[in-house]
C-alpha positions in Angstrom: 169.5 110.6 114.7 171.1 112.0 111.5 171.8 109.4 108.9 175.5 109.1 107.9 176.2 109.7 104.3 179.3 109.3 102.0 178.0 112.3 100.0 177.8 116.0 100.8 174.5 117.8 100.9 175.5 119.6 97.8 176.0 116.4 95.9 172.6 115.1 97.0 171.0 118.3 96.0 172.7 118.3 92.6 171.5 114.8 91.9 168.0 115.9 92.8 168.0 118.9 90.5 170.2 117.7 87.6 169.3 114.1 87.6 172.9 113.0 87.2 176.1 113.4 89.2 179.7 112.2 88.6 181.5 110.6 91.5 185.2 110.4 91.0 187.2 107.5 92.4 184.1 106.1 94.0 184.9 102.4 93.6 188.4 101.1 94.6 190.7 99.2 92.3 190.2 95.7 93.9 186.4 96.0 93.2 187.1 97.0 89.6 189.5 94.1 89.1 186.9 91.7 90.6 184.2 93.0 88.1 186.6 92.8 85.2 187.2 89.1 86.0 183.4 88.6 86.3 182.9 90.3 82.9 185.3 87.9 81.2 183.3 85.0 82.7 180.1 86.6 81.6 181.3 87.0 78.0 182.4 83.4 77.9 179.2 82.1 79.5 176.4 84.6 78.8 173.0 84.3 80.2 170.0 83.5 78.0 169.2 87.3 78.1 172.4 88.4 76.4 172.3 90.2 73.0 174.6 91.3 70.3 173.0 94.7 69.7 175.1 95.3 66.5 177.7 93.7 64.4 179.4 95.7 61.6 181.1 94.7 58.4 184.4 94.5 60.3 183.0 92.1 62.9 183.0 94.7 65.7 180.2 94.1 68.2 178.1 95.5 71.0 177.5 92.8 73.7 174.8 93.3 76.3 173.7 91.1 79.2 171.6 91.7 82.3 170.4 90.0 85.5 173.6 88.0 85.6 174.5 88.6 89.2 173.0 85.4 90.4 175.2 83.3 88.2 178.4 85.4 88.0 179.9 85.2 91.5 182.1 88.2 91.1 179.0 90.3 90.3 177.2 89.0 93.4 180.1 89.7 95.6 180.3 93.3 94.4 176.6 93.9 94.8 176.3 92.3 98.2 179.6 93.4 99.8 180.9 96.6 98.1 179.9 100.1 99.1 177.8 100.5 96.0 174.4 99.9 97.7 175.4 102.6 100.3 176.2 105.0 97.4 172.7 104.4 95.9 171.0 105.0 99.3 173.1 108.2 99.9 172.3 109.6 96.4 168.6 108.9 97.0 168.8 110.2 100.5 167.1 107.2 102.0 167.7 104.5 104.7 167.0 101.6 102.3 167.2 100.7 98.7 166.3 97.6 96.7 168.7 96.2 94.1 166.9 95.9 90.8 169.2 94.4 88.2 172.7 94.6 86.7 173.6 95.2 83.1 176.9 95.0 81.2 177.9 96.7 77.9 180.9 95.7 75.9 181.9 97.4 72.7 184.9 96.1 70.7 187.6 98.7 69.6 186.3 101.1 67.0 182.7 100.2 67.3 180.5 103.1 66.2 177.1 102.0 67.3 175.3 104.7 69.2 172.6 104.2 71.8 169.7 106.5 70.9 168.6 109.1 73.5 165.9 107.6 75.7 164.7 107.2 79.3 165.1 104.0 81.3 162.1 103.9 83.7 159.4 103.7 80.9 160.9 100.3 79.9 161.0 98.8 83.4 158.5 96.5 85.2 158.4 99.1 88.0 157.3 102.7 88.2 158.5 105.5 90.4 160.7 108.6 90.6 163.2 107.5 93.3 165.6 105.5 91.2 169.3 105.6 90.3 171.5 103.8 87.9 175.2 103.6 88.6 177.2 103.5 85.3 180.8 102.3 85.9 183.4 102.0 83.1 185.9 99.2 83.8 188.3 100.8 81.3 189.1 104.4 80.6 186.5 106.1 78.5 186.8 109.4 76.5 184.0 112.0 76.9 183.1 111.6 73.3 182.4 107.9 73.9 180.8 108.1 77.3 177.1 108.2 78.2 175.5 111.6 77.7 172.7 113.2 79.8 170.2 116.0 79.2 170.6 117.7 82.5 167.3 118.2 84.4 165.2 116.2 81.9 164.2 113.7 84.7 161.8 116.5 86.0 160.2 117.4 82.7 156.4 116.9 83.0 155.9 115.3 79.6 155.6 111.6 79.0 157.4 110.7 75.8 157.1 107.8 73.4 160.1 105.6 73.6 161.8 103.6 70.8 162.2 99.8 71.3 165.8 99.7 70.1 166.9 96.7 72.1 166.2 94.2 69.5 166.7 96.5 66.5 163.0 97.3 66.3 161.6 100.8 65.8 158.3 100.3 67.6 156.9 103.2 69.5 156.3 102.5 73.2 153.5 104.6 74.7 151.9 105.8 71.5 149.5 108.1 73.4 152.5 110.0 74.7 154.3 113.0 73.1 156.8 112.2 70.3 160.3 111.9 71.7 162.3 115.1 71.1 165.0 115.1 68.5 167.9 115.6 70.9 170.6 114.5 68.5 169.4 116.8 65.7 169.1 119.8 68.0 172.0 119.3 70.4 172.5 123.1 70.9 169.0 123.4 72.3 169.7 121.1 75.2 172.0 121.1 78.3 174.0 117.9 77.4 176.7 116.7 79.8 179.2 113.9 79.8 182.7 113.3 81.1 186.1 111.6 80.5 186.0 108.8 83.0 188.4 106.4 84.6 187.8 103.0 86.2 186.4 103.8 89.6 184.4 106.8 88.5 180.6 106.5 88.6 178.0 108.4 86.6 174.9 108.1 88.8 171.6 109.1 87.2 167.8 109.0 87.7 166.1 106.5 85.5 163.8 109.2 84.0 166.7 111.4 82.7 167.1 111.5 78.9 170.5 109.9 78.1 172.2 108.1 75.2 175.5 107.7 73.5 178.4 105.5 74.3 179.5 105.3 70.6 182.3 106.9 68.6 185.0 104.6 69.9 188.5 105.2 68.6 190.1 102.3 66.7 192.3 101.4 69.7 189.6 101.9 72.4 187.1 99.4 73.8 184.3 100.1 76.2 183.4 97.9 79.1 180.7 99.0 81.5 179.1 97.5 84.6 175.8 99.1 85.4 173.6 98.6 88.5 170.0 99.9 89.0 168.6 100.8 92.4 165.1 101.5 93.6 164.1 103.9 96.4 161.1 104.6 98.5 158.3 105.4 96.0 159.0 102.7 93.4 156.4 100.0 93.0 155.8 97.0 90.7 154.1 98.0 87.4 153.4 95.7 84.6 153.2 97.8 81.5 151.2 96.8 78.4 154.2 97.1 76.1 157.9 97.5 75.8 159.2 96.2 79.2 162.9 95.7 78.7 164.3 93.8 80.5 160.8 92.4 81.2 160.7 91.2 84.8 156.9 90.7 84.9 156.9 86.9 84.6 159.7 86.6 87.2 157.9 89.0 89.5 154.6 87.2 89.1 156.3 83.9 89.9 157.7 85.4 93.1 154.2 86.5 94.1 154.8 90.2 93.5 151.8 92.2 92.4 151.3 95.7 90.9 151.5 98.4 93.5 153.8 96.4 95.8 157.4 97.4 96.7 159.7 94.8 95.3 161.6 92.5 97.6 162.6 88.8 97.9 166.1 87.4 97.4 165.9 88.4 93.7 165.6 92.1 94.5 167.4 92.3 97.9 166.9 95.3 100.2 169.8 97.0 101.8 169.2 99.0 104.9 171.5 101.6 106.5 
């Protein structure tokens, strides 16, 4: 039996080759409103994992929190009941996906903090190629302020050193790997894509694609993003020697998960279609 999909074969193929696709009007307004209410609750009562990544002289900030879905009911309702898990499964062309974690990013108007170019999967407590992150702005975002992607870089054969920028450190992760390319200093040498986006639009990307940005906000523009990470068929638990962020290793060990296993349990629920 052919598996039903909300995406065209061309969209699935483009995600496979480019590592990122934009889905316009993918999430309806009631779900966006629900997440916006949850985000306000999250800002008021952040989890112990929250961070203020940057605070400038004018008091403008970058707020980050993750793994909040189990304590923010609006997030839980979205993850468990919205079409987002089906979108992830359709993008990965699979019958089942595991939810990994949620993350929120809130930048106050005019904040100029830029997320360096990086890859996500080398920071995670899992390893595998079949992944997708779904980056959803809850407010309109201009192309110059949106996340940027180096198209096709998820399939580059090199393993690159990553920078531990989450806590403001500059430690190199994976020092035996190749130095990370200077994307920002040589932008004309790379196929960099981004888009103007509205609430309901989703940028869906492989966790190995090189991406960064989300800075350069105008003085009257804020940025509010809800991001979910999804794991497909080949992804397995992997406790890395350094740089896991967010570090799920202790949580996974407490749940009895071991390296090489596919994740599961109520903490990483599996959705089947």
